[in-house]
Structures are given as C-alpha cells and as structure tokens.
C-alpha positions in Angstrom: -11.7 38.1 -13.5 -12.7 34.5 -14.1 -13.4 32.3 -17.1 -15.9 29.5 -17.6 -14.3 26.0 -17.8 -16.4 22.9 -18.6 -15.1 19.6 -17.3 -16.6 16.1 -17.0 -16.3 14.2 -13.7 -17.6 10.8 -12.6 -21.1 10.9 -11.1 -19.7 9.9 -7.7 -17.3 12.8 -7.7 -20.1 15.2 -8.5 -22.1 13.8 -5.6 -19.1 14.2 -3.3 -18.7 17.8 -4.5 -22.4 18.5 -3.9 -22.1 17.1 -0.4 -19.0 19.2 0.3 -20.7 22.3 -1.1 -23.7 21.8 1.1 -21.7 21.1 4.3 -19.3 24.1 3.8 -21.8 26.5 2.4 -19.9 26.9 -0.8 -20.9 26.4 -4.4 -19.9 23.4 -6.4 -18.0 25.8 -8.7 -16.1 27.1 -5.7 -15.2 23.5 -4.6 -14.0 22.7 -8.2 -12.0 25.9 -8.6 -10.4 25.4 -5.2 -9.4 21.8 -6.0 -7.9 22.9 -9.4 -6.1 25.9 -7.7 -4.5 23.6 -5.1 -3.5 21.0 -7.8 -2.0 23.7 -10.1 -0.2 25.3 -7.1 1.3 21.9 -6.0 2.3 20.7 -9.4 3.9 24.1 -10.2 5.9 24.0 -7.0 7.0 20.4 -7.6 8.1 21.2 -11.2 10.0 24.3 -9.9 11.8 22.2 -7.3 12.7 19.6 -9.8 14.1 22.2 -12.2 16.1 23.7 -9.4 17.5 20.3 -8.4 18.4 19.5 -12.0 20.2 22.8 -12.4 22.1 22.2 -9.1 23.1 18.7 -10.4 24.1 20.1 -13.7 26.3 22.6 -11.9 27.9 19.9 -9.9 26.2 21.0 -6.7 25.4 17.6 -5.5 26.3 15.4 -2.6 29.6 13.5 -2.7 29.6 9.7 -3.0 30.9 9.6 0.6 28.0 11.8 1.9 25.5 9.7 0.1 27.0 6.5 1.5 26.7 8.0 5.0 23.0 8.6 4.5 22.4 5.1 3.1 24.3 3.6 6.0 22.4 5.7 8.5 19.0 4.7 7.2 19.7 1.1 6.0 18.1 -1.8 7.9 21.5 -3.0 9.0 22.7 0.2 10.6 22.0 3.6 12.0 18.5 4.8 12.7 16.7 1.5 12.0 18.9 -0.8 14.0 17.1 -2.6 16.7 
C-alpha cells in the first residue's frame, strides 16, 4: 500500500531527478520515494544508536578516563598513529 505525498523541490533537483529517472529507467516518483526511504532509514538508525549510547552512558557503561586518554594519546599529532 502506498500514499500520495506532495513535496516542493527546487527546479534543479527536479531536473536531476528527471535525468536519473531517464538513465535508470525508473519513474521520478520511484527516485523520490527511494531517496526518502534511504533518508528515513539512515536517520532512524542514527537516532537508535544515539539512544543506545545515551542509555549505556546513563548506566555507567562508558570508557574510563584512562582508556580515553590512551585513545587521545594514540591519535594525537604528537604521538601514536600520526607521529612521523
């Protein structure tokens, strides 16, 4: 099942969508729906990961100060991985 959704896009984006539709053999509606699907999927994943991380932090499941210092030292310009 699908629903109709009306959106306004800049003319240039419409032309790009038309071009993609022609090259891929898809409709402009398919291109728009796929773009929205990917955006919603990515944003939902990111929000879920942030919520999990906040819950872990609230529960005290976070790196120790010593572990964090080791990471900073490893990747700082003066030491570790970036040292020349």
